[in-house]
C-alpha positions in Angstrom: -15.9 -8.8 0.4 -15.6 -5.7 1.7 -13.6 -2.3 -0.3 -13.5 0.9 1.2 -11.9 4.1 -0.8 -10.2 6.9 0.0 -10.9 10.3 -0.1 -8.1 10.5 -2.1 -8.5 8.0 -4.4 -12.3 9.2 -5.0 -11.3 12.4 -5.9 -8.7 11.1 -8.7 -11.7 8.9 -9.9 -14.3 10.7 -10.1 -11.5 13.2 -12.2 -10.3 10.5 -14.6 -14.0 9.5 -14.9 -15.4 13.3 -15.7 -18.8 12.4 -16.4 -18.6 9.9 -18.0 -21.7 7.0 -17.5 -20.2 3.5 -16.8 -19.0 1.2 -13.9 -15.4 1.2 -11.8 -14.2 -2.7 -12.3 -11.2 -4.2 -10.4 -10.5 -6.4 -13.0 -8.0 -9.7 -12.5 -5.8 -9.0 -15.7 -4.6 -12.0 -17.5 -3.4 -10.6 -20.8 0.0 -11.6 -21.9 0.5 -13.0 -18.1 1.2 -16.7 -19.2 -2.0 -18.4 -18.1 -4.6 -17.8 -16.3 -3.5 -17.6 -12.7 -0.9 -14.9 -13.6 -2.4 -11.6 -14.3 -1.9 -8.4 -13.0 -5.1 -6.7 -10.8 -5.9 -3.1 -12.6 -9.5 -0.2 -12.2 -10.7 -0.5 -14.9 -13.9 2.2 -16.3 -16.1 0.1 -18.7 -19.5 1.4 -20.3 -21.3 -2.2 -19.3 -21.2 -5.2 -16.8 -20.1 -8.2 -17.7 -22.6 -11.3 -16.4 -20.4 -12.5 -13.8 -19.6 -9.5 -12.4 -20.5 -9.1 -8.9 -21.2 -5.8 -6.9 -18.8 -4.8 -3.9 -20.9 -1.9 -1.8 -18.1 0.8 -1.1 -18.3 3.8 1.2 -18.1 6.0 -2.6 -19.4 4.0 -5.1 -20.3 0.8 -6.2 -17.0 -2.1 -7.5 -17.4 -5.0 -9.9 -15.4 -7.4 -9.2 -15.9 -10.7 -11.8 -16.9 -13.6 -9.3 -14.5 -16.2 -11.3 -11.5 -13.7 -10.3 -12.8 -13.3 -5.8 -10.1 -15.6 -5.3 -6.8 -13.0 -6.4 -8.6 -11.0 -4.1 -8.2 -10.4 -0.4 -11.5 -10.2 2.4 -10.7 -6.7 3.1 -9.1 -4.0 0.7 -8.8 -0.4 0.4 -8.4 1.4 -2.7 -5.7 4.5 -2.2 -4.3 6.7 -4.3 -0.3 7.5 -4.1 0.8 11.4 -4.7 4.2 10.1 -4.2 4.1 8.0 -7.3 0.8 9.5 -9.4 -0.7 6.5 -9.2 -3.8 4.2 -7.9 -3.1 1.5 -5.1 -5.0 -1.6 -3.9 -4.2 -2.9 -0.6 -5.2 -5.4 2.4 -4.0 -5.3 6.3 -2.0 -8.4 4.9 -0.7 -6.8 1.9 -0.5 -4.6 -0.6 -2.1 -6.5 -3.8 -0.8 -3.8 -6.5 1.1 -0.6 -5.9 1.2 0.5 -9.1 -2.3 0.2 -10.4 -3.4 1.8 -13.7 -6.7 3.0 -14.9 -8.5 2.2 -17.5 -11.6 3.5 -19.2 -13.0 1.4 -21.5 -15.4 2.9 -24.3 -18.7 1.3 -25.6 -17.9 -0.8 -29.2 -19.9 0.6 -31.8 
C-alpha cells in the first residue's frame, strides 16, 4: 500500500498537530454506521497505536491503518487538503474514498 501526502495536507496536518506527540492514523470508523462493513474513513491523530495497526511509509510521515481494515482502502492513495471545502480528502486513481474527511485529535486516557 502506498500513501502520498500533498504539501497542502502536510501543512494543515502539522498545524493541527501543533507539536503534540502521537501518530496519524487512517481510521475506518464504523461507530453508529450499523455494521462492520459500513463505515467512514477518517483521519485521526492518536497518542498510542493499537496492536493491529500497520505502518505505511509516506513522503512526509508514517501513517497507520488497522490491518483488519486494509480491505476498505485502495493500493495507492493520496491524502490532500481542499481549501475550497476546508477539509482533508482521501483519493486514489480509481475514486475519491472520502472527499470531506474529518480530522480527529484524541487525547490519552488518564
